[in-house]
C-alpha positions in Angstrom: -9.1 8.0 -2.5 -6.6 9.4 -4.9 -3.6 7.9 -6.6 -0.1 9.4 -6.6 2.8 8.5 -8.9 5.7 7.6 -6.7 8.9 5.6 -7.5 7.6 5.0 -11.0 4.3 3.4 -10.0 0.8 4.4 -8.9 0.0 4.2 -5.2 -3.6 4.4 -3.9 -3.6 6.3 -0.7 -6.0 8.0 1.8 -5.5 10.6 4.5 -7.3 11.1 7.8 -7.0 14.0 10.1 -5.8 17.6 10.0 -3.1 18.2 7.3 -1.5 20.7 9.6 -0.8 18.0 12.2 2.4 15.9 12.2 2.2 13.2 9.5 2.0 9.5 10.5 2.5 6.9 7.8 0.8 3.5 8.2 2.3 0.6 6.2 0.3 -2.7 6.0 1.5 -6.3 5.6 1.5 -9.2 3.2 -1.3 -9.1 0.7 -3.1 -6.5 2.9 -4.8 -3.4 1.8 -5.1 0.0 3.4 -8.6 -1.0 4.6 -6.9 -3.7 6.8 -6.1 -0.9 9.2 -9.3 -0.8 11.4 -11.1 2.5 10.8 -11.5 3.0 14.5 -7.7 2.6 15.0 -7.0 5.2 12.3 -9.5 7.6 13.7 -8.0 7.2 17.2 -4.6 8.1 15.8 -6.0 11.2 14.1 -7.7 12.2 17.3 -4.3 12.2 19.0 -3.1 14.9 16.7 -1.7 13.0 13.7 -2.3 13.5 10.0 -2.6 9.8 9.1 -1.5 8.6 5.7 -2.3 5.0 4.7 -1.8 3.4 1.3 -1.9 0.1 -0.7 1.6 -1.4 -1.2 2.5 -2.3 -4.8 0.8 -5.5 -5.9 -2.0 -5.1 -3.3 -5.3 -3.3 -3.2 -5.6 -0.6 -5.9 -1.9 0.2 -6.4 0.1 -0.9 -9.4 0.3 -4.6 -10.0 3.3 -6.5 -11.4 1.3 -9.3 -13.1 3.6 -9.1 -16.1 6.4 -10.5 -13.9 4.6 -13.8 -13.3 4.4 -15.9 -10.2 7.7 -16.4 -8.3 9.1 -19.9 -7.6 8.9 -19.9 -3.8 10.5 -23.4 -3.6 13.5 -22.3 -5.7 13.8 -19.1 -3.6 13.9 -21.1 -0.4 16.5 -23.3 -2.0 18.8 -20.3 -2.8 17.8 -19.4 -6.3 16.4 -15.8 -6.4 16.1 -15.6 -10.2 12.3 -15.3 -10.0 12.2 -12.6 -7.3 10.5 -9.6 -8.8 11.5 -7.0 -6.2 12.7 -6.7 -2.6 11.5 -5.0 0.5 13.9 -2.2 -0.3 11.7 -1.4 -3.4 8.6 -1.3 -1.3 10.4 1.0 1.2 11.4 3.2 -1.8 7.6 3.3 -2.8 6.8 4.6 0.7 9.6 7.2 0.5 8.3 8.3 -2.9 4.8 8.7 -1.5 5.9 10.9 1.3 8.0 13.1 -1.1 5.1 13.4 -3.6 2.7 14.4 -0.8 5.2 17.1 0.3 5.8 15.4 3.7 9.4 16.2 4.9 9.3 13.8 7.8 6.7 11.3 9.2 6.2 9.1 12.1 6.2 5.6 10.6 4.2 2.7 11.8 4.3 -0.7 10.1 2.5 -4.0 10.8 3.9 -7.5 9.9 5.5 -7.1 6.4 4.7 -3.4 6.9 7.0 -3.4 9.9 9.7 -4.8 7.7 9.1 -2.1 5.2 9.1 0.5 7.9 12.4 -0.7 9.2 13.9 -0.7 5.7 12.5 2.8 5.1 14.1 4.1 8.3 17.5 2.5 7.4 17.5 3.7 3.7 15.8 7.1 4.2 16.5 8.2 7.8 15.8 11.9 6.9 12.2 11.0 6.2 11.4 9.3 9.5 10.7 11.1 12.7 9.9 8.0 14.8 9.5 4.3 14.1 7.0 1.7 15.4 7.3 -1.9 14.2 4.3 -4.0 15.1 4.2 -7.9 15.0 7.3 -7.9 12.7 10.9 -9.2 12.6 14.4 -8.3 11.5 14.9 -10.7 8.6 17.1 -13.0 10.7 15.7 -16.4 9.8 16.4 -17.8 13.3 13.8 -15.6 14.9 10.2 -14.8 14.3 9.4 -18.2 12.9 5.7 -19.3 12.5 4.1 -22.3 14.1 3.5 -25.2 11.7 -0.2 -24.5 11.7 0.3 -20.8 10.9 2.7 -21.6 8.2 0.3 -24.0 6.6 -2.5 -21.4 6.8 -0.2 -19.0 4.9 0.5 -21.5 2.2 -3.0 -22.9 1.8 -4.0 -23.7 -1.8 -5.5 -20.9 -3.8 -9.3 -20.7 -3.5 -11.4 -20.1 -6.6 -15.0 -19.5 -5.5 -16.1 -16.5 -3.4 -17.3 -18.8 -0.7 -14.0 -20.7 -0.6 -12.1 -17.4 -0.4 -14.2 -16.1 2.5 -14.1 -19.3 4.4 -10.3 -19.6 3.9 -9.8 -16.0 5.1 -11.9 -16.6 8.2 -10.1 -19.9 9.0 -6.7 -18.2 8.6 -7.7 -15.2 10.8 -8.9 -17.7 13.4 -5.5 -19.5 13.4 -3.3 -16.4 13.5 -5.5 -14.0 15.5 -5.4 -13.1 19.1 -6.5 -15.9 21.4 -7.0 -13.5 24.3 -9.2 -11.3 22.1 -11.1 -13.5 19.7 -13.3 -11.9 17.0 -16.6 -13.4 15.9 -16.8 -15.4 12.6 -19.4 -12.9 11.4 -17.0 -9.9 11.9 -14.1 -11.8 10.3 -16.3 -12.7 7.3 -17.5 -9.1 6.9 -13.9 -7.8 6.8 -12.8 -10.5 4.4 -15.8 -9.7 2.1 -14.9 -6.0 2.1 -11.3 -6.8 1.1 -12.5 -9.2 -1.6 -14.9 -6.8 -3.1 -12.3 -4.1 -3.3 -9.4 -6.1 -4.7 -8.3 -9.8 -4.9 -4.7 -10.3 -6.1 -3.3 -13.6 -4.8 -0.4 -13.6 -7.3 0.6 -10.1 -6.0 0.7 -11.6 -2.5 3.1 -14.3 -3.7 5.4 -11.7 -5.2 5.4 -9.8 -1.9 6.2 -13.0 -0.1 9.1 -13.6 -2.4 10.4 -10.1 -1.5 10.3 -11.1 2.2 12.1 -14.3 1.6 14.8 -12.8 -0.7 15.5 -9.6 1.3 18.6 -9.5 3.5 18.7 -9.5 7.3 18.1 -5.9 8.5 19.8 -6.4 11.9 23.1 -4.6 11.0 21.1 -1.7 9.4 18.8 -1.4 12.5 21.9 -0.8 14.7 22.2 2.6 12.8 18.7 3.7 13.6 18.7 6.8 15.8 15.1 7.9 15.9 12.8 6.9 18.8 11.7 3.4 18.1 8.9 1.3 19.6 8.4 -2.4 19.0 5.0 -3.9 19.7 4.4 -7.7 19.6 1.8 -10.1 20.7 3.1 -12.7 23.1 0.8 -15.3 21.5 1.6 -14.4 17.8 1.8 -17.7 15.9 2.7 -16.3 12.5 5.7 -14.2 13.5 6.9 -15.5 16.9 7.6 -12.8 19.6 11.3 -13.6 19.3 11.1 -11.5 16.1 9.9 -8.5 18.0 12.5 -9.0 20.8 15.3 -9.2 18.2 14.1 -6.0 16.5 14.1 -4.1 19.8 17.5 -5.6 20.7 18.9 -4.4 17.4 17.8 -0.7 17.6 19.7 1.3 20.2 17.3 2.6 22.8 14.3 0.9 21.4 11.3 0.3 23.7 9.6 -3.1 23.6 5.9 -3.7 24.4 4.9 -7.3 24.5 1.1 -7.8 24.9 -0.2 -11.0 26.5 -3.1 -12.6 24.6 -2.3 -10.7 21.4 -1.7 -12.7 18.2 -1.1 -11.5 14.6 -3.8 -8.9 14.4 -5.0 -5.6 16.0 -8.1 -6.5 18.1 -10.3 -3.6 19.0 -9.9 -4.1 22.7 -6.2 -3.3 22.3 -6.5 -0.2 20.1 -6.2 2.3 23.0 -3.1 0.5 24.3 -1.4 0.5 20.9 -2.4 4.1 20.0 -1.2 5.4 23.4 2.1 3.6 22.9 2.6 5.0 19.4 1.7 8.6 20.5 4.2 8.3 23.4 6.9 7.1 21.1 6.2 9.9 18.7 6.4 12.4 21.5 10.0 11.3 22.2 10.9 12.7 18.8 
């Protein structure tokens, strides 16, 4: 996995598939790494004729960290004081744009999940020339009246920082169990294996807090989404407890001509049983371009 210098920082990225195929950029969510995209899901996209590009966002995985900026004061941010916010979602979108440009990709189909969906939306708004089609998965518009978490999911997101390896893995499994798909439950063993793989690759809880601050401080994208003209698909789990399905509905309502796919039993993850459904929908949306 190489690094590329983009937007003034180093981004760790990986590609899968034939470089001669149309590019498809995958953008992951809060505190997530490029390995959070299931390998089978990425391979399925490549088999559908896409050159898949996936990367670690800033402050996650093996991309540039911003530890020198310290930990943001989330309570103050929620109270209206953004002075400790290190960067905004627009900066993460600029990172993605810089990555595409450095890789020599003129246009890409863009797919984002959760915070990655927010970044994908902002990328399409700010850099429309780089985006061939947009797919926003389990995300929202930035309108604080939609896409709100359940109290249990919010508490899982804000759980105290774990210190030992065992506490970190147990907390990751517990969180996945709370926000995951009730209709497609994963085993504790599988969840623990994935959490261990992430922990062994990188563990940056303060970076996650800075990314969360970016979400909180970034403006509502609804007005900007009304200017999006590329084929757009919005996918959301009907049972998503972390970002309520109202966030997906609002996203689809904001983008002219957007298609909305609400999946019963799906929560805030990409269960293997739904890979074919999601990949087919992404491919169909890209074909509209």
